[in-house]
C-alpha positions as CSV (number, residue, x, y, z in Angstrom):
1,M,42.0,32.3,10.0
2,K,42.0,29.2,12.6
3,K,40.1,31.6,14.7
4,L,37.5,31.7,12.1
5,L,37.5,28.3,11.4
6,L,36.8,27.4,15.3
7,I,33.9,30.0,15.2
8,M,32.4,28.3,12.5
9,S,32.8,25.1,13.9
10,I,31.0,26.1,17.1
11,F,28.1,27.8,15.0
12,S,27.8,24.2,13.5
13,T,27.7,22.4,16.4
14,L,25.4,24.9,18.3
15,F,22.8,25.2,15.5
16,G,23.4,21.6,13.4
17,C,22.5,19.9,16.4
18,C,19.3,21.2,16.8
19,K,18.3,20.3,13.1
20,K,15.5,17.8,12.9
21,E,16.1,14.6,11.1
22,Q,14.3,13.3,8.6
23,P,12.9,10.0,9.3
24,T,13.2,7.0,7.1
25,Y,11.0,3.9,6.4
26,P,11.7,0.7,4.9
27,Q,12.2,0.7,1.2
28,D,12.6,-1.9,-1.9
29,T,13.0,-0.9,-5.2
30,V,12.3,-3.2,-8.1
31,T,12.7,-2.7,-11.8
32,A,9.7,-2.5,-14.0
33,R,9.2,-4.4,-17.5
34,D,10.1,-0.9,-19.4
35,G,13.4,-0.5,-17.1
36,S,12.0,2.0,-15.0
37,Q,12.5,1.8,-11.3
38,I,9.8,1.5,-8.9
39,T,10.1,2.0,-5.2
40,F,7.9,0.8,-2.6
41,T,7.9,2.3,1.2
42,F,6.6,0.4,3.8
43,Y,5.0,2.5,6.7
44,A,3.0,0.0,8.8
45,H,-0.1,-2.6,8.4
46,A,-1.8,-1.6,5.1
47,S,0.2,1.9,4.2
48,L,2.2,1.8,1.3
49,G,4.2,4.6,-0.5
50,I,5.0,3.8,-4.5
51,E,7.3,6.3,-6.1
52,W,7.7,6.0,-10.1
53,N,9.0,8.3,-12.6
54,G,9.1,11.3,-10.1
55,M,5.6,10.6,-9.2
56,H,4.5,9.7,-5.3
57,M,1.6,7.2,-4.8
58,Y,0.3,6.2,-1.5
59,V,-2.2,3.4,-0.8
60,D,-4.2,3.7,2.8
61,P,-2.1,6.2,4.3
62,V,-2.6,5.8,8.0
63,G,-1.0,5.9,11.3
64,E,1.5,8.2,13.3
65,F,4.0,9.0,11.1
66,D,5.8,12.2,10.0
67,W,3.7,12.6,6.9
68,E,4.7,16.1,6.8
69,S,8.1,15.1,5.6
70,Q,7.1,12.9,3.2
71,P,6.9,13.7,-0.4
72,K,3.3,15.3,-1.5
73,A,0.7,12.7,-3.0
74,D,0.1,12.8,-6.7
75,L,-2.1,10.1,-5.8
76,I,-3.9,8.7,-3.3
77,L,-6.1,5.0,-3.2
78,V,-8.0,4.4,-0.6
79,T,-9.6,0.5,-0.5
80,H,-12.3,0.9,2.0
81,S,-13.2,2.8,4.9
82,H,-12.3,1.1,8.2
83,Y,-10.1,3.1,10.3
84,D,-6.7,1.0,9.3
85,H,-7.2,2.2,5.8
86,L,-9.1,5.6,5.8
87,E,-7.5,8.6,8.0
88,M,-8.6,12.0,6.6
89,S,-6.2,14.1,8.7
90,T,-3.3,11.7,7.1
91,I,-4.8,12.7,3.6
92,E,-4.7,16.4,4.2
93,K,-1.1,16.1,5.4
94,L,-0.1,14.6,2.3
95,S,-2.0,15.9,-0.6
96,T,-2.6,19.1,-2.3
97,E,-5.0,20.9,-4.8
98,K,-3.2,18.8,-7.6
99,S,-3.2,15.6,-6.0
100,V,-5.7,12.5,-7.2
101,I,-7.9,10.6,-4.6
102,L,-9.4,7.4,-5.9
103,C,-11.7,5.8,-3.3
104,D,-14.3,3.2,-3.1
105,K,-17.9,4.1,-2.4
106,T,-18.2,4.0,1.3
107,S,-14.9,5.9,1.8
108,A,-16.2,8.7,-1.0
109,E,-18.9,9.3,2.0
110,A,-15.9,11.2,4.3
111,F,-14.8,13.3,1.2
112,E,-16.7,16.7,-0.1
113,H,-15.8,16.7,-3.4
114,D,-12.2,16.0,-4.2
115,C,-12.3,11.8,-4.3
116,V,-13.1,10.2,-7.6
117,T,-15.5,6.9,-6.7
118,M,-14.0,3.4,-7.8
119,L,-16.5,0.8,-8.0
120,P,-15.3,-2.7,-8.3
121,R,-14.0,-3.4,-11.9
122,A,-14.0,0.4,-12.8
123,F,-10.9,1.9,-14.7
124,S,-8.9,4.9,-13.9
125,A,-6.0,6.5,-15.5
126,P,-5.4,9.3,-12.7
127,L,-1.7,10.3,-14.1
128,E,0.3,10.1,-17.2
129,G,1.5,6.6,-17.7
130,V,-0.6,5.1,-14.5
131,V,-3.8,2.9,-14.9
132,V,-5.7,1.9,-12.1
133,K,-8.3,-0.9,-12.1
134,A,-10.4,-1.7,-9.0
135,V,-11.0,-5.2,-7.9
136,P,-13.8,-6.7,-5.7
137,A,-12.6,-7.2,-2.2
138,Y,-14.5,-9.4,0.2
139,N,-14.7,-12.1,2.6
140,I,-16.1,-15.5,2.0
141,S,-15.5,-17.4,5.0
142,E,-18.2,-18.7,7.1
143,G,-18.6,-16.4,9.9
144,H,-16.3,-13.5,8.0
145,T,-18.3,-12.1,6.0
146,D,-19.6,-9.0,7.9
147,F,-16.2,-8.0,8.1
148,H,-15.9,-7.0,4.5
149,P,-19.4,-7.7,2.9
150,K,-19.4,-8.0,-0.9
151,A,-22.2,-6.3,-1.3
152,R,-20.3,-3.0,0.3
153,E,-18.0,-3.0,-2.8
154,D,-14.8,-2.5,-1.1
155,C,-11.9,-2.2,-3.4
156,G,-8.4,-3.9,-3.8
157,Y,-6.5,-2.4,-6.9
158,L,-4.4,-3.3,-9.9
159,I,-1.9,-0.4,-10.5
160,T,-0.2,-0.7,-13.7
161,L,3.0,1.6,-14.4
162,G,6.1,1.0,-16.3
163,D,4.5,-1.9,-18.2
164,T,4.0,-3.7,-15.0
165,T,1.0,-4.4,-12.9
166,I,0.9,-4.3,-9.1
167,Y,-1.7,-5.9,-7.3
168,V,-2.8,-4.1,-3.9
169,A,-5.3,-6.1,-2.5
170,G,-7.0,-4.2,0.5
171,D,-9.0,-6.3,2.8
172,T,-10.1,-9.4,1.2
173,E,-10.1,-13.4,1.0
174,D,-9.2,-15.8,-1.7
175,N,-12.5,-15.2,-3.5
176,D,-13.2,-16.0,-7.1
177,D,-12.8,-12.6,-8.2
178,V,-9.1,-12.5,-6.6
179,L,-8.4,-15.9,-7.6
180,A,-9.4,-14.7,-11.5
181,L,-6.6,-12.3,-11.8
182,K,-4.2,-12.4,-14.6
183,D,-0.7,-11.0,-15.4
184,V,-0.1,-9.5,-11.8
185,D,3.8,-9.0,-11.5
186,I,3.6,-7.7,-7.9
187,A,1.2,-8.5,-5.2
188,F,0.4,-7.4,-1.8
189,L,-1.9,-9.6,0.0
190,P,-3.2,-8.8,3.4
191,V,-2.8,-11.7,5.9
192,N,-4.2,-11.4,9.4
193,Q,-7.0,-13.3,10.9
194,P,-10.1,-13.3,11.5
195,Y,-10.5,-10.1,9.0
196,T,-8.6,-11.1,6.0
197,M,-6.7,-14.2,4.6
198,T,-5.2,-17.1,6.4
199,V,-1.8,-18.1,5.6
200,E,-3.4,-21.3,3.3
201,Q,-5.7,-18.8,2.0
202,A,-3.0,-16.4,0.6
203,A,-0.7,-19.4,-0.8
204,R,-3.8,-20.3,-3.0
205,V,-3.9,-16.7,-4.1
206,V,-0.1,-17.1,-4.6
207,E,-0.7,-20.3,-6.6
208,A,-3.3,-19.1,-8.8
209,I,-2.3,-15.6,-9.7
210,R,1.5,-16.3,-9.7
211,P,3.1,-12.8,-9.1
212,S,6.8,-12.5,-9.8
213,I,7.2,-10.7,-6.2
214,F,4.8,-11.2,-3.2
215,Y,4.7,-8.9,-0.2
216,P,2.6,-10.3,2.8
217,Y,1.2,-7.1,4.5
218,H,-1.7,-6.3,6.9
219,Y,-0.8,-9.1,9.0
220,G,-0.2,-7.4,12.5
221,Q,-2.6,-5.7,15.0
222,V,-4.6,-8.9,16.0
223,E,-3.7,-11.5,18.8
224,Q,-3.6,-14.4,16.6
225,K,-0.2,-13.9,14.7
226,T,0.7,-14.6,11.2
227,D,3.1,-17.5,10.6
228,I,5.2,-15.7,8.2
229,D,7.6,-18.7,8.1
230,A,4.9,-21.1,7.0
231,L,3.6,-19.0,4.1
232,K,7.3,-18.6,3.0
233,A,7.6,-22.1,3.0
234,A,4.2,-22.5,1.2
235,V,4.9,-20.1,-1.9
236,G,9.0,-20.6,-1.8
237,G,8.5,-22.5,-5.1
238,I,6.2,-20.2,-6.9
239,T,7.3,-16.6,-6.1
240,D,9.9,-14.2,-4.5
241,M,8.4,-13.6,-1.1
242,R,9.9,-10.5,0.7
243,V,8.9,-9.6,3.9
244,F,8.8,-5.9,5.6
245,P,7.6,-5.1,8.7
246,M,4.1,-4.6,8.1
247,E,2.4,-5.4,11.5
């Protein structure tokens, strides 16, 4: 018997050591208004995962991650066609024939037939219990409007699930369409210069829409670093700001 156990132990050591470990990524779980659980997975920069009621959703999945190990997508949202938001190879790794893909007008040109084009202010109900509204995303600061011009019709998204509304802003500044948003429970706002919001602009949006939880994202990959501490100080009395590695 001891000999058998020894053989089994050696077998486990020899073959178990070669088993590939699944990568883990930072996550945060919140309770929705209806009591269900929403789990966010933070990959990097603008790439997010959202899990709710057994469904897996991704926003702008991009980057050199082990996407094959991640759950297949029920829903993929693409905000616009810039390289750090749209990567067809990653979408192919995550999607199946049953996946629903919602994308802005310019990103739709990269798809042959499997993307539902979302224009600003359009609604979609892509999955049971999930409602998505496209929000205009564009720059307004002098000298910055060519980065994300309003006429191109890039999108952010309001995603409602579990009676909870999540705003994933995409690349935008504190324009009137963003400041006018109502009933946002959770907000993901981009904070990097010169392409999206300054710390002051992001704080202005938080004060205007007053989410219960605020996640700064899209705040890296540029020389001018975002002062996360200053942002936290600016919104500390308004919202629960949670910081994850989204450089």
